[in-house]
VOGU-3710 file (C-alpha; in Angstrom, 3 decimals, decimal comma):
1> mliklsdeli> 232,276/16,080/-20,086  231,194/19,684/-19,877  233,826/22,368/-20,070  233,276/25,504/-18,047  233,709/28,626/-20,075  233,679/31,230/-17,369  233,067/31,291/-13,617  230,862/34,322/-13,981  230,148/35,085/-17,658  227,143/37,221/-16,989
11> sgdkitltky> 226,498/38,875/-13,633  224,239/41,603/-12,250  222,736/42,337/-8,846  224,204/39,074/-7,344  222,385/37,021/-10,027  224,853/34,977/-12,138  224,351/33,209/-15,525  227,066/30,788/-16,285  227,668/29,092/-19,705  229,127/25,670/-20,351
21> tnrdaslrga> 229,831/23,943/-23,679  230,888/20,565/-24,808  233,971/21,906/-26,676  237,367/22,572/-25,097  237,805/25,893/-26,744  237,378/29,083/-24,626  234,461/30,674/-26,372  232,409/33,529/-24,983  229,361/34,463/-27,074  229,860/32,775/-30,407
31> fsvsekvnft> 229,527/28,989/-30,986  229,990/26,487/-33,775  226,863/24,611/-35,117  228,130/21,346/-33,473  227,958/22,670/-29,957  225,490/22,439/-27,113  225,446/25,392/-24,725  224,261/24,831/-21,236  223,080/27,915/-19,232  222,965/27,877/-15,429
41> lnvprsygvr> 221,079/30,732/-13,718  221,560/31,305/-9,997  219,131/33,705/-8,295  219,085/34,551/-4,520  215,831/33,666/-2,792  215,450/37,306/-1,767  214,352/38,136/-5,328  211,208/36,025/-4,898  211,601/34,494/-8,315  209,356/31,584/-9,052
51> savmrfhrdg> 210,497/30,711/-12,594  212,798/31,890/-15,389  212,478/32,185/-19,168  214,877/32,810/-22,029  213,217/35,072/-24,634  214,929/33,987/-27,780  214,786/34,812/-31,494  216,816/34,488/-34,692  217,652/37,902/-36,260  214,673/39,154/-38,249
61> egcrdipfit> 212,256/36,573/-36,853  209,739/36,513/-33,978  210,576/35,735/-30,396  209,847/32,494/-28,576  210,037/31,837/-24,882  212,087/28,835/-23,634  211,602/27,959/-20,006  214,487/27,166/-17,717  214,306/23,915/-15,765  214,063/24,520/-12,003
71> eecgrytltl> 216,611/22,151/-10,397  216,640/23,491/-6,824  215,834/26,588/-5,019  217,233/29,527/-6,920  218,998/27,386/-9,568  217,800/27,131/-13,168  219,178/25,368/-16,203  218,668/25,425/-19,898  220,381/23,728/-22,856  220,509/25,081/-26,459
81> dmsalgagly> 221,590/22,820/-29,309  223,350/24,962/-31,896  222,829/22,275/-34,594  219,095/22,682/-34,253  219,478/26,480/-34,633  221,865/26,611/-37,581  224,431/29,228/-38,489  223,211/32,717/-37,988  222,760/35,643/-35,583  220,504/35,213/-32,535
91> yysilllrgl> 219,381/37,494/-29,700  218,042/36,576/-26,228  217,201/38,011/-22,824  216,325/36,495/-19,529  212,978/37,038/-17,837  212,678/36,418/-14,111  209,020/35,735/-13,150  208,012/36,529/-9,624  204,281/36,557/-9,259  202,576/39,590/-10,671
101> dtlftdsvnn> 205,675/41,283/-12,053  208,742/40,371/-14,181  212,344/41,430/-14,119  214,163/41,716/-17,466  217,839/41,701/-18,281  219,258/44,826/-19,947  222,667/43,931/-21,515  225,492/46,435/-20,965  228,304/44,847/-23,014  226,939/41,440/-24,094
111> vdfnlvpksg> 228,161/39,965/-20,752  227,164/42,226/-17,835  223,622/43,382/-17,398  221,194/45,406/-15,262  217,766/44,214/-14,109  214,971/46,469/-15,363  211,100/46,421/-15,107  210,657/46,269/-18,885  212,380/44,758/-21,859  215,972/46,012/-22,390
121> tdfrmlvysd> 218,839/45,375/-24,691  219,225/41,779/-25,741  222,413/39,657/-25,587  223,672/38,624/-28,987  224,824/35,120/-29,857  226,530/34,210/-33,134  226,475/30,650/-34,480  229,029/29,905/-37,202  229,947/27,064/-39,474  231,876/24,066/-38,066
131> dfetpewfkg> 234,616/24,482/-40,703  235,279/28,199/-39,893  238,942/28,656/-39,150  241,268/31,593/-39,348  245,016/31,496/-40,261  247,241/30,235/-37,346  250,251/32,157/-38,627  248,491/35,520/-38,228  247,697/34,956/-34,521  250,154/36,438/-32,013
141> gvmyhtfidr> 251,858/38,500/-34,809  252,758/42,122/-35,307  251,503/43,980/-38,386  253,317/46,872/-39,970  251,166/49,203/-42,260  253,244/50,971/-44,908  252,114/53,905/-47,057  254,533/53,009/-49,791  255,416/56,375/-51,291  256,401/57,745/-47,843
151> fyksgkaevr> 258,294/54,783/-46,197  261,647/54,463/-47,956  263,074/55,498/-51,338  265,441/53,023/-52,953  266,010/55,053/-56,110  265,431/51,975/-58,264  261,778/52,660/-59,337  260,690/54,798/-62,253  260,034/58,556/-61,587  256,621/59,788/-62,672
161> edaenendwf> 257,129/62,359/-65,335  253,497/63,410/-65,341  253,371/64,125/-61,569  254,897/66,522/-58,966  258,015/64,971/-57,543  259,511/66,087/-54,205  263,285/65,518/-54,090  263,646/66,557/-50,444  262,603/63,471/-48,362  261,931/65,681/-45,254
171> apisqygvip> 260,112/68,494/-47,059  256,631/69,356/-45,587  253,681/68,143/-47,589  252,895/71,097/-49,981  249,801/69,647/-51,773  246,543/69,901/-49,839  243,047/71,286/-50,150  242,101/74,825/-49,278  239,856/73,434/-46,753  239,470/69,889/-45,358
181> gasvkndlfy> 237,711/67,662/-47,804  238,495/69,842/-50,863  239,442/68,128/-54,026  243,217/67,495/-54,382  245,143/65,849/-57,201  247,243/63,794/-54,794  250,045/63,438/-57,373  252,807/64,659/-55,089  255,372/61,809/-54,911  258,337/61,510/-52,556
191> ggdlfgisek> 259,586/58,339/-54,273  259,097/55,570/-51,697  258,841/52,130/-53,396  258,601/48,425/-52,904  262,372/47,960/-53,364  262,738/50,330/-50,455  260,611/48,122/-48,193  262,748/45,133/-49,106  265,837/47,161/-48,036  264,340/47,778/-44,637
201> ldyleglgvn> 263,242/44,261/-43,770  265,984/43,963/-41,148  264,548/46,987/-39,484  261,055/45,484/-39,518  262,398/42,183/-38,206  263,815/44,091/-35,258  260,335/45,312/-34,472  259,015/41,751/-34,387  256,953/42,352/-37,536  255,681/39,215/-39,348
211> iiylspifca> 252,912/40,834/-41,305  253,576/43,736/-43,756  250,430/45,394/-44,862  250,921/47,498/-48,026  248,843/50,475/-49,122  247,482/49,860/-52,637  250,090/48,807/-55,104  248,175/48,846/-58,449  248,702/51,281/-61,262  246,898/54,599/-60,380
221> asnhkydtad> 247,369/58,315/-60,936  247,576/59,223/-57,284  250,163/58,658/-54,630  247,746/56,770/-52,437  246,432/54,471/-55,212  242,876/54,221/-53,891  241,878/55,317/-57,492  242,924/52,102/-59,300  243,687/52,389/-62,983  244,643/48,791/-63,739
231> ylkiddafgg> 244,277/45,944/-61,228  246,530/43,677/-63,290  249,539/45,919/-63,163  251,670/46,962/-60,195  252,605/50,606/-60,498  256,054/51,288/-62,022  256,526/54,173/-59,607  256,631/51,476/-56,917  259,034/49,279/-58,884  256,389/47,148/-60,747
241> eeafcelvek> 256,052/43,389/-60,523  259,792/42,866/-60,189  259,902/44,828/-56,936  256,725/43,110/-55,654  258,038/39,566/-56,212  261,335/40,517/-54,645  259,642/41,804/-51,566  257,332/38,806/-51,167  260,320/36,418/-51,524  262,648/38,233/-49,256
251> arekgmrvil> 259,911/38,698/-46,615  259,125/34,953/-46,705  262,750/34,176/-46,017  262,417/36,177/-42,786  259,153/34,563/-41,777  257,055/37,525/-42,912  254,073/37,707/-45,189  252,851/40,584/-47,299  249,116/41,388/-47,423  247,573/43,747/-49,972
261> dgvfnhtgdd> 245,041/46,485/-49,912  242,042/45,425/-52,055  240,066/48,474/-53,349  237,322/46,636/-55,101  234,332/48,930/-54,417  235,290/51,589/-56,909  237,979/52,398/-59,506  239,561/55,661/-60,545  237,842/57,643/-63,336  241,296/57,742/-64,953
271> siyfnrygkf> 241,438/53,960/-65,469  241,378/51,363/-68,197  237,796/50,468/-67,181  236,247/53,916/-67,009  238,686/55,961/-69,140  237,090/59,317/-68,488  240,029/61,248/-70,077  240,786/58,841/-72,968  244,360/58,073/-71,770  243,979/54,332/-72,182
281> psvgayqsed> 243,644/52,388/-75,467  240,499/50,651/-74,197  236,994/51,896/-74,861  235,993/52,830/-71,239  232,594/52,871/-69,696  232,572/56,633/-69,616  233,268/56,875/-73,392  230,613/54,659/-74,892  227,511/52,712/-74,042  229,030/50,021/-76,197
291> spyrnwyffd> 232,057/49,688/-73,837  232,604/46,185/-72,448  232,824/47,893/-69,016  229,629/49,938/-69,353  227,591/47,755/-67,062  230,377/47,616/-64,523  229,226/51,009/-63,333  226,019/52,840/-62,288  225,242/55,532/-64,889  222,437/57,941/-63,799
301> kkkkagyecw> 221,728/61,303/-65,460  220,224/62,507/-62,197  223,624/62,231/-60,480  225,799/65,346/-60,496  228,566/63,430/-62,238  226,231/61,422/-64,392  227,186/58,274/-62,539  227,276/56,853/-59,013  230,518/57,649/-57,064  231,978/56,628/-53,763
311> wdidilpkln> 230,825/59,315/-51,301  229,962/61,482/-54,316  233,696/61,922/-55,202  233,560/61,959/-59,027  237,075/60,589/-59,516  235,938/57,361/-57,785  233,061/55,814/-59,843  231,394/52,944/-57,985  231,599/49,432/-59,369  228,372/47,401/-59,952
321> hkteecrkff> 229,104/43,942/-58,406  225,593/42,783/-59,386  227,130/42,445/-62,883  228,525/38,927/-62,693  231,414/39,715/-65,109  232,537/42,630/-62,974  232,217/40,716/-59,703  234,070/37,652/-60,978  236,839/39,765/-62,363  237,913/40,123/-58,786
331> tdkngvctky> 236,475/36,981/-57,099  236,706/34,084/-59,625  239,225/31,383/-59,400  241,160/33,180/-62,129  240,342/36,640/-60,681  242,417/39,528/-59,260  242,335/38,175/-55,726  243,482/34,684/-56,564  246,143/35,979/-58,972  248,158/37,848/-56,309
341> vgmgtggwrl> 247,618/35,160/-53,654  249,016/32,795/-56,229  252,067/35,131/-56,550  252,758/34,616/-52,898  250,864/37,425/-51,046  249,471/36,415/-47,593  245,962/37,790/-48,062  243,880/40,825/-48,372  242,678/43,835/-46,389  239,339/44,827/-48,103
351> dvadelsddf> 238,699/48,491/-48,406  235,213/49,602/-47,387  234,049/46,008/-46,863  230,569/47,229/-45,894  230,038/48,122/-49,524  230,970/44,697/-50,888  227,982/42,349/-51,361  227,562/38,983/-49,609  228,010/37,308/-52,986  231,246/39,153/-53,566
361> lhelrqnvks> 232,662/38,120/-50,169  231,458/34,540/-50,420  233,042/34,020/-53,816  236,188/35,776/-52,786  236,767/33,638/-49,736  235,963/30,417/-51,506  238,370/30,985/-54,337  241,173/32,648/-52,336  241,132/29,917/-49,741  241,236/27,271/-52,565
371> vdpdaviige> 244,515/28,730/-53,720  245,929/29,213/-50,212  243,925/28,180/-47,151  246,270/30,203/-44,978  245,549/33,505/-46,791  243,933/35,979/-44,462  240,916/38,146/-45,398  240,416/41,254/-43,342  237,576/43,785/-43,815  237,519/47,579/-43,153
381> vwenaadkia> 234,551/47,721/-40,766  234,238/50,634/-38,298  231,661/49,158/-35,919  230,962/45,887/-34,153  230,967/43,449/-37,043  228,939/40,723/-35,428  225,603/42,473/-36,081  226,601/45,252/-38,388  223,887/46,667/-40,567  225,234/48,318/-43,813
391> ygnrrsyfqg> 222,913/50,064/-46,216  219,843/48,462/-44,658  221,242/44,938/-44,745  222,459/42,787/-41,861  225,936/41,518/-42,609  227,147/37,978/-41,917  230,933/38,469/-41,835  231,744/35,881/-39,222  229,455/32,983/-39,803  232,257/31,189/-41,728
401> kqldsvmnyp> 231,740/32,188/-45,309  233,270/35,692/-45,596  235,949/37,380/-43,456  238,651/36,164/-41,091  239,021/39,465/-39,298  238,257/43,266/-39,339  239,984/46,405/-38,465  239,186/47,009/-34,829  238,025/50,613/-34,893  235,741/50,218/-31,801
411> frtallefil> 238,838/49,369/-29,796  240,705/52,484/-31,032  237,808/54,747/-30,103  237,475/53,282/-26,599  241,250/53,250/-26,111  241,469/56,968/-26,887  238,571/57,767/-24,545  240,555/55,934/-21,827  243,967/57,469/-22,527  242,703/61,001/-23,064
421> ngdskalade> 239,790/61,083/-20,538  240,342/58,226/-18,169  237,089/56,508/-19,219  237,927/52,984/-18,061  234,276/51,817/-18,295  234,117/52,648/-22,019  237,279/50,566/-22,629  236,269/47,674/-20,375  232,784/47,473/-21,992  234,111/47,650/-25,502
431> ltdiyssypk> 236,788/44,978/-24,982  234,157/42,808/-23,337  231,570/43,375/-25,942  233,766/42,555/-28,891  235,333/39,538/-27,215  231,871/38,135/-26,363  230,473/38,813/-29,861  233,059/37,268/-32,152  234,221/33,639/-32,579  237,410/33,014/-30,623
441> cvsdclmnii> 239,339/32,460/-33,834  238,284/35,938/-35,027  239,150/37,699/-31,743  242,643/36,219/-31,967  243,054/37,736/-35,465  241,586/41,224/-35,003  243,611/44,035/-36,564  244,041/46,328/-33,627  244,773/49,855/-34,825  245,570/53,100/-33,114
451> gthdteriit> 246,664/54,972/-36,262  246,027/54,485/-40,001  246,240/56,449/-43,229  242,698/57,682/-42,460  243,434/59,068/-38,978  245,598/61,754/-37,468  248,941/60,542/-36,125  248,520/58,958/-32,769  251,204/60,984/-31,013  249,594/64,164/-32,309
461> vlgdkrykel> 246,187/63,016/-30,993  247,575/62,271/-27,620  250,010/65,225/-27,136  248,727/68,170/-29,242  245,642/70,094/-28,365  246,121/72,701/-31,097  246,020/70,673/-34,284  242,226/70,507/-34,558  241,887/74,212/-34,825  244,486/74,725/-37,501
471> snkelsdhym> 243,781/75,235/-41,245  245,362/72,925/-43,825  247,886/75,587/-44,671  248,919/75,874/-40,998  249,016/72,101/-40,585  251,401/71,622/-43,495  254,292/72,872/-41,437  252,928/72,405/-37,895  254,921/70,503/-35,300  254,414/69,847/-31,647
481> teaeydkgik> 256,288/71,723/-28,926  258,846/69,849/-26,849  256,441/69,594/-23,857  253,613/68,340/-26,203  255,903/65,789/-27,779  257,069/64,454/-24,367  253,429/64,137/-23,229  252,641/62,305/-26,429  255,505/59,838/-25,935  254,349/59,130/-22,346
491> lmkiasliqy> 250,791/58,424/-23,336  251,809/56,492/-26,507  253,742/53,985/-24,323  250,557/53,285/-22,383  248,304/53,065/-25,460  250,756/50,831/-27,329  251,161/48,543/-24,324  247,403/47,990/-24,261  247,314/47,535/-28,013  250,011/44,863/-27,842
501> tvygvpsvfy> 248,463/42,912/-24,942  244,703/42,656/-25,560  243,385/39,886/-27,864  244,115/40,286/-31,555  247,088/41,596/-33,525  248,579/45,084/-33,142  248,886/47,033/-36,410  251,494/49,781/-36,403  251,150/52,557/-38,964  254,648/53,244/-40,371
511> gdevgleggr> 256,484/55,842/-38,241  254,205/55,704/-35,255  256,866/53,600/-33,478  259,356/56,485/-33,791  257,022/59,328/-32,972  256,147/60,582/-36,446  253,589/63,317/-36,012  250,885/64,837/-38,245  247,278/66,019/-38,380  244,416/64,919/-40,632
521> dpfcrrtypw> 244,914/63,605/-44,175  247,286/64,291/-45,980  249,487/65,378/-43,031  249,230/61,932/-41,413  251,162/60,676/-44,468  254,477/62,436/-43,922  257,678/60,559/-44,833  259,318/58,176/-42,301  261,970/60,168/-40,471  265,044/58,093/-41,204
531> greckelldh> 267,875/59,244/-38,969  265,562/61,424/-36,913  263,705/58,685/-35,019  262,718/58,937/-31,346  264,877/56,203/-29,949  263,034/56,153/-26,656  259,811/55,160/-28,311  261,432/52,793/-30,737  263,035/50,909/-27,927  259,640/50,658/-26,203
541> ykklakirrs> 258,098/49,128/-29,330  260,955/46,622/-29,625  260,440/45,588/-25,975  256,719/45,049/-26,608  257,520/42,859/-29,589  259,675/40,628/-27,501  256,949/40,365/-24,867  254,450/39,320/-27,555  256,523/36,187/-28,274  254,770/34,493/-25,302
551> pvfvkgdfkv> 252,238/31,828/-26,533  249,610/33,473/-24,355  249,233/36,248/-27,104  248,525/33,632/-29,727  245,452/31,902/-28,358  245,245/32,987/-24,685  241,917/33,880/-23,131  241,077/37,419/-22,211  239,103/38,851/-19,354  238,636/42,298/-17,797
561> teygdgyivy> 238,970/41,556/-14,064  238,639/45,068/-12,606  238,215/48,696/-13,544  237,583/51,831/-11,634  238,226/55,552/-11,655  240,726/55,985/-14,459  242,260/52,426/-14,392  241,612/49,046/-15,931  242,925/45,554/-15,094  242,694/42,534/-17,447
571> qrtldntvlt> 244,293/39,165/-17,659  245,612/36,911/-20,499  245,714/33,210/-19,609  246,840/30,106/-21,327  247,352/26,841/-19,468  249,569/27,827/-16,528  250,534/31,196/-17,884  248,808/34,227/-16,342  249,637/37,769/-17,420  247,971/40,648/-15,625
581> vcanmsdtpv> 247,898/44,092/-17,265  247,046/47,234/-15,420  246,846/50,711/-17,053  246,331/53,567/-14,709  245,358/57,022/-16,156  244,306/58,453/-12,818  246,256/60,884/-10,550  246,574/58,336/-7,730  248,334/54,960/-7,543  246,361/51,713/-7,944
591> tlnikgkdmi> 247,003/48,841/-5,570  246,988/45,285/-6,882  247,364/42,208/-4,663  249,479/40,345/-7,142  253,077/38,996/-6,986  255,270/38,702/-9,998  257,633/40,576/-12,317  256,887/43,616/-14,340  257,778/42,522/-17,870  258,461/46,119/-18,988
601> tgkdfigrva> 261,010/46,982/-16,281  262,158/43,392/-15,515  261,817/44,239/-11,803  259,595/42,667/-9,088  256,156/44,188/-8,939  255,774/46,102/-5,696  251,910/46,038/-5,683  251,358/49,607/-6,833  250,789/51,047/-10,276  251,899/54,627/-10,476
611> pisaviik> 249,679/57,368/-11,906  249,790/57,658/-15,726  251,548/54,326/-16,194  251,018/50,676/-17,134  252,466/47,307/-16,162  252,470/43,768/-17,475  252,869/41,412/-14,541  253,906/37,761/-14,971
//
């Protein structure tokens, strides 16, 4: 029996293309190799179409034309057997032949299209392995992203004697570059640690958090730890292995899992492996050609530093994963990744995943999943990951052998365009494009961000028009006016409501939920304002967390049903549950012919969504 995937999956100019599949999962534009996909094309007689063709090709190969079968006037059908195609990325377009001329489809968002007189943008179709699954525990969750040094200070961890220590938790950040991007030591420590996170688990539980994503925890000279010194040692300034094991255990008792930040593309120059300054007892790659780590790096006298670095930052020498010993140090069954999964961590977020090779990701997934099949693997990818090209190579993240999920930066970009400029089309197209490009099990696991350690604080972005023009010195002690802050709160409520109700998992950067403000790095990394929280915003986030307990946010389908001048409407559906979300950034009310309760206010929905507001209607 065929299962209908969508009443109108692709539509344009009254022409509809509907997809059916023989599986009972709600898939949109990605299919497993065991499926057959049936296309039905309906064309009004007024177009004068005599026949239809699908122009189809595997990525990197030549096209072939597959004719539709004409079943009756204006109705055409075609079936593709995914098992005959095999896992991979494919593209197709529809050609409507009508005598001497031809109409082509021009994809807008991988679902909607325009008809054009010459070849346009193709639709993409991803085919993935039958055994590709993503962790069930992750779906429907709430993630909390902590920058450890700035979250909470327990006082139990060691104090760095070789660093600058700030004893005033609320002191402005005093260490920054003269200009943005200038070199900074980043050895200013406020004293936040892993013990401190354990002490605040009740607070996180109240936010509905079940995923704690930690900034890097391994021994390193900096406060951010993206310059790893030793992957096998948890930094003593964070409490060491004792604090880590305590956090993992106590979090599990509350139904939470801890995931780690894997910085495997580069190390610090001040590390056991590179040892540029001779601080470690090892013979580092920088010190001698006879070092056991020498071929872990790319040495080149033509380079300014004498070696290849990440983004030409000389304190971050790039690792050579073509060296099997280096790669397997991380990915092998006894490697770094499996070590910490074996210690109870729930998985990895992979820093700059675009720069990790296919071999690296294949081996990592295979060995990590052999230790814990439920471990999650998330990549930092800033674009649509279905057909991402990085450094000249097409990536295959979601064909079943590499990642479970990615950071959803395209969503963040489109969401800000909508909140700040009312661009509902950009948001509708992006949400539709991502959902129709990824396997359903990936869409349910997407890490939906609106703020991270790499971006300005979201309340600052939404409420403050001045911060972009300020120097680093000015930003160090810059705060929003009361009017700017109030505006930021109002817009954050709408942005977070969307973040919590689209497909995927919301990721909250520590302090965003209480209105912590700040500009570009390092000012987005201020300390959590304990005792000075914005209660109004905090209550809002707690309410969103309660709403997310509905099963519809675990595996429910998603569809944009309407958008217009400054507003968007979408639905989440699962069995008999239907939730309708409307966000209105325009200056006029939006009328919806829907009955139900607004889950934010608990009141009956009166049919109108006020300007600059959002509702969740059940």
